[in-house]
Every structure is written in C-alpha cells, then in structure tokens.
N, C-alpha and C positions, 0 to 999 in steps of 0.2 A: 535447637531446643524447641521444638515445634510445639510440644505440650505446654512448655513453661510460657512460650510467647501466647499461645491461646489464653492461658489461664491469667496472665498479665492484661490482656486486653479486656476480660472479664472484670477485673479488679479495679480498672481505672475509673477514676471519679466520673459521676454521671455527667453526661453530656457528650456531644457529638465526638466521635473518634475519627481521626483524619482517614480519609478514603484509602489513601497510599498504605498506610500501616495496616488497616484492616485487610485490605485486599492482598497485601504480602503475605499476611498471616494466613489467609484463606489459601492462597496458591501454594504456600509450604505444606498445607495439609492436602494438597492435590484437590482442593475443591475449586476448581477453575471457573465452573459456571457461576458460583457465588461470587468470585472474585470479579467476573466480567461484570456481574449485576451491581456489585458495589461500585466499581469505576464508572459504569454506564451511568448509574444514579447520580454520581457526584457531578458527572458533566452535564446531565440534564438539569441539575440544581443550579448550574452556573459555575461551576468549577473549571477556570479557564487555565489552570496550570498545565504547561506541557508535559511534565511528568505523570499527569494522571491520564493523559491521552495517550502517552508514550507506553505507559505501563499496560494501559487497555489493548494496544496494538499487541505487545508482546503475549500478553495472556491469551488473546484471540488466536494469535498464531500457535501457541501451546496447545490450544484446544481445536487446531486445524480448521479454523473459521476463517479462511484465507479472504473471502470476499470481503466481509466486514473489516478485516484488519486493513485492507487495500483503501477501501472506502474512508476509513478514519485518517489513515495516513494521508490521504489526499486533502482531507479537510484540515490537517495541520502541517501541510507541506511545508510552509515558511519556517517551522521549528524543528524540521527533521533534517538531520545530515542527509545529504545525496546518495551516499553509499547504503545507507539504513534504508531509505525510501526504495532505492533498487532492488534491495534484497527482499522486501516486502512485495513488491510487484513480481518479482521472479517466483517466490514462494507461493503466491496466488496463482500464477500461471502454472507452476508444476503442480499446484494442489486440484487442477481442473477449474479453476475460477477465472477464464481468460478475459471476460468483460472487464470487471474490476481492475485486472492486471493491466490491460490495453489502457484504460481511462487514466490510471497511476502513470503509466509509463508516458502517455502523451503530455498529462500535467507535467511531468518531470522535465520533458523536451522543451515545453513553454518557458520553464525556469532556467534550464541548463544551455538549452541549443546544442546539446551533444547529440549527434546523430545516432548514436547507440541507443538512446532511449526512444526514438522514432522508429528505429528497426525492431526494438522490443514490442513497441504497440503494433507494428505492421504484422510481426509474427502472431500475436494474440489474435488481432483481428482475422487473420487467415485462419487460425483454429477455428474460429466462429463461422467461418465462410462469409465473412463480410469484405467482399473483395473492394467495395467503394472505399471504405475506411482504410482498409489495409493500403490500397493505392495511394490515397492522400498521405498516409503515415510514411511510406517509403519515398514518395516524391519529396516530402519534407526533409527527410533524411539526407536524400542526394542534394537538395538545395542547401543543406547545413554542411555538406563536405564528404557525405559517405560516397566511398568509391564504389561503383557499380560491381566491378570485379570481385570486390570482396564480398559480394552477397551470395546467398544461395539461389538456386535457379528460380525457385518459386517467386521470391522477392524481385529478382531481376526481369521477371516476365511482366511486373506490375508497373515498372517505371515508365513515364511518360503516358500512361493510361488516361482514359477519357476524362477523369477528375482532376487532372494535374492544370496547373496554371501554366499557360504558354505564352512567352512574350509576342506582343504584335510587332509586325514590321511595317 
C-alpha cells in the first residue's frame, strides 16, 4: 500500500516524522537516494539507534553503494551480527570496493579472531595490489590458526613475508 503510506505520512500531525518510517516509505517507492539522505540526516542529527544505521546500510547496499555500506558497518560493528557484517564485506568486495571491504574484514578479525576474516582482508588487499597489507593479513590468519594448505597459491606465497613478526631466539 505504497500510495496510502505516503499519503499517511503527509497527514500525520505537524512535527518530526521518525526517520525509519519516512525512509521505509521512500524506499517502498524506490526512492533510495532520498531514503539514504533521510537516514544519513538522522544520524548526523545524533540519532544513535542501531536500527537507523542498519537501515542505512541496507539501503546503501540496495543502491549499490558498497563502499559507504562497508564504512558504516565498520562504525557500528559492535551492534551488527557477525554474519551480516561479513555479508556487507563480501558485497563490497564483489561490488569492486576492495579497500572498504578489506578494512571491514580486518575490523571483523579484530573482533572475532576468525582467520577467515583475515583471509578475506588479504584477498581484498591483493586485489588492490597492496602486498604489504595482504602479507600482514595472511600472517595474522595463519597465527590465528589458518592452515596454509587451505589457502590459494597467491596467499601462500605471502606467508612469512618481510612484514611478518618472527620470534627471536
């Protein structure tokens, strides 16, 4: 009932309309840019509700603005289920936004200590031809339990590279 929802918004009493409600109606009308603007404005005005940020991420993904979605997910990482954050990182990577994908994956690794998150970051950094950061990330993955034989050739070649921390004897 998109038309009725939009009409109801106009008929509400004067005063502020909840950003989530307004953005939902805009999104239902395929007005994703205005939905993004509405949610972003709410956050800039101090609305700290995780639902506002999560809705903003969802609408940004729908609009294929993957880098922004990954950056916001990183900002609210403590409020986001791990699997959802991983999905955003993957969508950012698949959408050609390797840098924010790598940064989100590393932030996830710091939170989860799951070597798969460090491996995801390493792959993203390799896509950017940032071998130093890719090496750091793959070495972190191995230190967290990633088996080298389960990695592809490009990542295995980075293990123990010059930026890895080696124990002193």
